[in-house]
C-alpha positions in Angstrom: 154.4 93.0 161.8 152.9 96.0 163.6 149.9 98.1 163.0 151.8 101.2 161.8 153.3 99.7 158.6 152.2 100.0 155.0 152.0 96.2 154.8 149.5 95.9 157.5 147.4 98.8 156.5 147.2 98.1 152.8 147.5 94.2 152.7 146.9 92.4 155.9 144.1 94.4 157.4 142.0 94.7 154.3 142.4 91.1 153.3 141.5 90.1 157.0 138.4 92.2 157.0 137.1 91.0 153.8 137.5 87.3 154.7 136.2 87.8 158.2 133.1 89.6 156.9 132.2 86.9 154.2 132.6 83.8 156.3 129.9 82.3 158.5 129.7 82.9 162.2 131.3 79.5 163.0 134.4 80.2 161.2 135.0 83.7 162.3 137.1 82.7 165.3 139.2 80.4 163.0 139.8 83.4 160.6 141.1 85.5 163.7 143.3 82.7 164.9 144.9 82.0 161.5 145.4 85.8 161.0 146.9 86.1 164.4 149.4 83.2 163.7 150.4 84.7 160.5 150.6 88.2 162.1 152.8 87.0 164.9 155.0 84.6 162.8 155.9 87.8 160.6 158.0 89.1 163.5 158.9 85.9 165.5 158.7 83.0 163.2 160.6 80.8 165.6 159.1 81.6 168.8 155.4 81.2 167.4 155.8 77.4 167.8 156.9 77.6 171.3 154.0 80.1 172.0 151.5 77.7 170.4 152.8 74.7 172.1 152.9 76.2 175.6 149.4 77.7 175.2 148.0 74.3 174.2 149.7 72.6 177.2 148.4 75.3 179.5 144.9 74.9 178.1 144.8 71.2 179.2 146.4 72.0 182.7 143.8 74.5 183.5 141.1 72.4 182.3 142.3 69.4 184.5 142.6 71.9 187.3 139.0 73.1 186.9 137.7 69.4 186.9 139.9 68.3 189.9 137.8 67.7 193.0 140.6 67.8 195.5 141.8 71.3 196.6 145.4 70.1 196.8 145.4 68.9 193.3 143.8 72.2 192.1 146.6 74.0 193.9 149.2 71.9 192.4 148.0 72.2 188.8 147.8 76.0 189.3 151.3 76.3 190.5 152.3 74.1 187.4 150.4 76.5 185.1 151.9 79.7 186.7 155.4 78.1 186.7 155.1 77.2 183.0 154.1 80.8 182.0 156.4 82.6 184.4 159.2 80.3 183.4 159.0 81.3 179.7 158.9 85.1 180.8 161.7 84.6 183.1 163.8 82.8 180.4 163.2 85.0 177.4 163.0 88.4 179.2 165.3 88.2 182.2 167.9 85.4 181.6 170.3 87.9 179.9 169.8 90.3 182.8 170.3 87.8 185.5 173.5 86.3 183.8 175.0 89.8 183.2 174.5 90.7 187.0 175.9 87.3 188.2 178.9 87.8 185.9 179.5 91.3 187.2 179.5 90.0 190.8 181.9 87.1 189.7 184.3 89.6 188.1 184.5 91.5 191.2 185.4 88.4 193.0 188.0 87.5 190.5 186.1 84.5 189.1 185.5 83.7 185.3 182.0 84.6 184.2 179.4 82.1 183.0 179.4 81.4 179.3 176.2 82.5 177.8 174.6 82.9 174.3 172.1 85.9 174.7 168.5 85.0 174.4 166.5 87.0 171.8 163.4 88.7 173.3 160.2 87.6 171.6 157.8 90.7 171.1 154.6 90.8 173.3 155.9 88.1 175.8 154.8 90.1 178.8 151.4 90.6 177.5 151.2 86.9 176.7 152.1 86.0 180.1 149.7 88.4 181.9 146.7 86.9 179.9 147.8 83.3 180.5 148.1 84.0 184.2 144.8 85.8 184.3 143.1 82.7 182.7 144.5 80.3 185.1 144.0 82.4 188.2 140.4 83.3 187.3 139.4 79.7 186.8 141.1 78.6 190.0 139.1 81.4 191.8 135.8 80.2 190.0 135.4 83.7 188.5 134.4 82.0 185.2 134.5 78.5 183.7 137.2 77.6 181.2 136.7 77.6 177.5 135.7 74.3 176.0 137.9 74.5 172.8 141.6 74.7 172.6 141.3 76.9 169.6 139.2 79.4 171.4 141.8 79.6 174.1 144.6 80.1 171.5 142.4 82.9 170.1 142.1 84.5 173.4 145.9 84.5 174.0 147.0 85.3 170.5 144.4 87.6 169.1 146.6 90.0 167.0 144.9 93.3 168.0 146.2 93.3 171.5 148.8 90.6 171.8 152.0 92.8 171.1 151.1 96.1 172.9 148.0 95.5 175.0 145.7 96.3 176.4 145.7 93.5 178.9 142.4 91.7 178.4 141.5 89.8 181.4 139.7 86.5 180.7 136.5 87.0 182.7 135.9 90.4 180.8 136.0 88.7 177.4 135.2 85.1 177.9 131.6 85.2 176.7 132.5 87.4 173.8 134.9 84.7 172.4 132.1 82.2 172.1 129.1 84.4 171.3 129.3 87.9 169.8 127.7 89.7 167.1 129.5 92.6 165.3 127.1 95.3 163.8 127.7 97.9 161.1 127.9 100.4 164.0 130.6 98.4 165.7 132.6 98.3 162.3 132.3 102.1 161.8 133.1 102.9 165.5 136.1 100.6 165.3 137.4 102.2 162.1 137.1 105.6 163.6 138.9 104.7 166.7 141.6 102.7 164.8 142.3 105.8 162.6 142.5 108.0 165.7 145.1 105.7 167.4 147.0 105.4 164.1 147.2 109.2 163.7 148.4 109.5 167.3 151.2 107.1 166.8 152.3 108.2 163.3 151.6 112.0 163.1 152.4 112.9 166.7 154.5 110.1 168.4 156.8 109.5 165.5 157.7 113.2 165.3 158.2 113.4 169.0 160.2 110.3 168.9 162.6 111.4 166.2 163.3 114.6 168.1 163.8 112.7 171.4 166.2 110.3 169.7 168.2 113.1 168.2 168.7 114.6 171.8 168.9 111.5 173.9 170.8 109.2 171.6 173.5 111.8 171.2 176.4 113.1 173.3 174.7 114.2 176.5 177.9 116.1 177.7 177.4 118.6 174.9 173.7 119.6 175.4 172.4 122.5 177.5 169.4 122.8 179.7 166.9 124.0 177.1 167.8 121.1 174.8 167.7 118.5 177.6 164.0 119.6 178.4 163.1 119.4 174.6 164.4 115.8 174.5 162.5 114.7 177.5 159.4 116.5 176.7 159.5 115.0 173.2 159.9 111.4 174.9 157.1 112.3 177.4 154.7 112.8 174.5 156.1 110.1 172.3 155.6 107.4 174.9 152.0 108.6 175.7 150.7 109.1 172.0 152.6 105.9 170.9 151.3 103.6 173.6 147.8 105.1 173.9 147.7 105.1 170.1 148.5 101.4 169.9 145.8 100.9 172.6 143.3 102.8 170.4 144.1 100.9 167.4 143.7 97.6 169.3 140.4 98.6 170.8 139.3 99.7 167.3 140.2 96.5 165.6 138.5 94.5 168.3 135.3 96.6 168.0 135.4 95.8 164.3 135.3 92.1 165.2 132.6 92.5 167.9 134.9 92.5 170.9 134.8 95.2 173.6 138.4 95.7 174.9 138.9 97.6 178.0 140.1 101.2 178.0 143.9 101.7 178.6 144.5 105.5 179.1 142.4 108.3 180.3 144.4 111.5 179.9 147.1 110.7 182.5 149.0 114.0 182.3 146.1 115.9 183.7 146.4 113.8 186.9 146.7 115.7 190.3 148.8 113.1 191.9 151.0 110.0 191.0 148.3 107.9 192.6 145.7 109.3 190.0 148.3 109.0 187.2 148.5 105.3 187.8 144.6 105.1 187.6 144.8 106.7 184.2 148.1 105.4 182.7 148.2 101.8 181.4 144.9 101.2 183.3 144.9 97.5 182.4 148.3 96.9 183.9 147.4 98.9 187.1 144.2 96.7 187.5 146.1 93.6 186.9 148.8 94.4 189.5 146.1 95.5 192.0 144.0 92.3 191.7 146.7 89.7 191.2 149.6 91.1 193.4 148.7 94.0 195.5 145.4 92.5 197.0 147.0 89.0 197.6 149.8 90.6 199.5 147.1 92.2 201.8 146.5 95.4 199.9 145.4 98.1 202.1 143.7 95.7 204.6 146.9 95.1 206.5 147.6 95.5 210.3 150.3 98.3 210.0 150.8 101.2 207.7 154.4 100.1 207.2 153.2 96.9 205.4 150.7 99.0 203.4 153.7 101.2 202.2 155.6 98.1 201.6 153.0 96.7 199.5 152.6 99.8 197.4 156.3 100.1 196.8 156.9 96.4 196.2 154.1 96.4 193.4 155.7 99.3 191.7 159.0 97.7 191.9 157.8 94.6 190.2 156.0 96.8 187.6 159.2 98.6 186.9 161.0 95.3 186.3 158.0 94.1 184.1 158.6 97.0 181.6 162.3 95.9 181.0 165.1 93.8 182.2 167.3 96.7 183.4 168.2 98.4 186.6 166.9 101.8 185.3 163.4 100.2 185.0 163.6 98.8 188.5 164.5 102.3 189.7 161.7 103.8 187.7 159.2 101.6 189.4 160.7 102.2 192.8 160.6 105.9 192.0 156.9 105.8 191.4 156.3 103.6 194.3 158.1 106.1 196.5 155.8 109.0 195.5 152.8 106.7 196.1 153.9 106.2 199.6 154.9 109.9 200.1 151.4 111.0 198.9 149.7 108.6 201.5 152.0 110.1 204.2 151.3 113.9 203.4 151.6 115.0 199.8 147.9 114.5 199.0 147.1 117.0 201.7 149.5 119.4 200.1 147.9 119.0 196.8 144.6 119.7 198.2 145.8 123.0 199.7 147.6 124.3 196.6 144.8 123.6 194.1 144.3 121.7 190.9 146.6 123.3 188.4 149.7 123.5 190.7 149.0 119.8 191.6 148.9 118.9 187.9 152.0 120.8 187.2 153.9 119.1 190.0 152.7 115.6 189.0 153.6 116.2 185.4 157.0 117.2 186.5 157.5 114.1 188.6 156.4 111.9 185.7 158.7 113.8 183.3 161.7 113.2 185.5 160.7 109.6 185.8 160.7 109.1 182.1 164.6 109.9 182.0 165.2 106.7 183.7 162.7 104.9 181.5 164.3 106.1 178.4 167.9 105.9 179.2 168.7 102.4 180.5 172.1 103.1 181.7 171.7 104.6 185.1 174.9 106.8 184.9 173.5 108.3 181.7 170.1 109.0 183.2 171.7 110.8 186.1 174.0 112.8 183.7 170.9 113.8 181.7 169.0 114.9 184.8 172.1 117.1 185.7 171.8 118.7 182.3 168.0 119.3 182.8 168.7 121.3 186.1 172.2 122.9 185.4 170.7 125.9 183.8 173.2 126.0 181.1 171.1 127.1 177.9 173.9 126.6 175.4 174.1 123.6 173.1 176.4 123.6 170.1 175.1 122.3 166.6 171.7 121.7 167.5 168.5 122.3 165.5 164.8 121.2 165.7 163.5 118.8 163.2 161.0 120.1 160.8 157.4 120.4 162.1 158.5 119.4 165.7 157.3 122.8 167.3 154.0 122.4 165.7 153.4 118.9 166.8 154.8 119.7 170.2 152.0 122.4 170.6 149.4 119.7 169.2 150.7 117.2 171.7 150.3 119.7 174.6 146.8 120.6 173.4 145.5 117.1 173.2 147.2 115.9 176.5 145.6 118.7 178.5 142.4 119.5 176.6 140.3 117.8 179.1 141.1 120.6 181.6 138.5 122.6 179.6 134.8 121.5 179.7 134.6 121.4 175.9 137.6 119.2 175.7 136.3 116.9 178.4 133.0 116.5 176.6 134.7 115.8 173.3 136.9 113.2 174.8 134.1 111.5 176.5 132.1 111.3 173.3 135.0 110.0 171.2 136.5 107.4 173.8 133.7 106.2 175.9 130.5 106.2 173.5 129.2 102.9 172.8 128.0 104.3 169.5 128.4 107.7 167.9 125.0 108.0 166.1 124.1 108.6 162.5 124.6 112.3 162.7 128.0 112.1 164.2 129.1 109.7 161.5 128.8 112.3 158.7 131.8 114.1 160.2 133.5 111.4 162.0 134.0 109.0 159.0 135.5 111.7 156.8 137.8 112.8 159.6 138.9 109.2 160.2 139.5 108.7 156.5 141.6 111.8 156.2 143.6 110.7 159.4 144.1 107.2 157.8 145.4 108.6 154.5 147.6 111.1 156.2 149.0 108.4 158.4 149.6 106.1 155.5 151.3 108.9 153.6 153.6 109.7 156.4 154.5 106.0 156.9 155.3 105.5 153.3 157.4 108.8 153.0 159.3 108.5 156.3 162.0 106.0 157.3 161.3 106.7 161.1 158.6 104.4 162.6 159.9 102.8 165.7 158.1 100.1 167.6 159.1 100.9 171.2 157.3 97.8 172.9 159.7 95.1 171.7 161.2 94.8 175.2 157.7 94.6 176.9 
């Protein structure tokens, strides 16, 4: 089950909110946990038992680690916890990739390949792993004490608003909210408004962009011209942004309705003046996780040589690329972004300062768009062929037409992606996405707007057969 379905919007969510509102405070976490298990079981009925079992084991492992007096025992239990969680991720997400590559090498050597039954990838496995690692590492570092109840830990790991598509909620930022929170009417209204905005971003913009992107990029690339190639990749560029940020908005909104304050995950990334800035604005919780749990332990920027600093940057983004998917194109995509981070440190940031804000934004946007080609087309040779079409300057494509309303929503996508370049757009964005509460006067127009967006989105879902969930591989 995902947020942008009629079942979730018309049955699951209303029933959940009614039950959650009428039960006492002591039962609210149980309601969320049971709802989360039902929500996840709908899409992964077999894996949910493995998920619950490994989470329970991890809870007691980490509690034993916290209570251990010897540092050596603490470290040993931390290693066991990390191994358990990374082991699940490696098996379910990367086993097929590993076996395929080993078999390719064996074939070249004239040796029979390894027999293997493909492992089905459970949705949300990466987000699950990041949160379990956060829990064990934060407690090992004494950032926060562990939870007292196993059901509260299950709630932290499996909470349905953010489990399958983020944001990555680090334990120390939400620990106290799990055991003690009070949602207000303002929280419920603010959460509904945020949820409706995210739903509209996903359904009304991202789905239209995605349908056009699929039409171009899933077809015969050899027959497309330059203009159509750019239409396809621009459509995907805005699809992945409005889809991913839309899901994050919906998760933040749902959490807010329950009294949780989830971290922001996007901040107008396409207005960035460098790739360095882009990654401070795109998937913010992933960037922060990689910084604190991988980049800094590697030495971060506090290293003896610049060569090691550049290696750390590049390596972190290589891992980030592999995290996004078990494919060499994802690895290349991560290395591609890591390369530009290093080049910016070397000289490119100075160039950006000289040429000014708008040219810097345009160059950064172009770099991001080219990178999305490798993200979207998992076969490396196809990605290279598509890039060739983008820069071949051949405008002719036979038998091609835009889907209805694409041009209109492409303009809308551009406007919303770059609106913060104007002062009025920046103020409106800050008001909607960073306000702790909108205030009574603002509710007079925000609530009707949210209702209209909700109804339009639901109508679009029920009338259209195109509603992809693009995070199944994450």
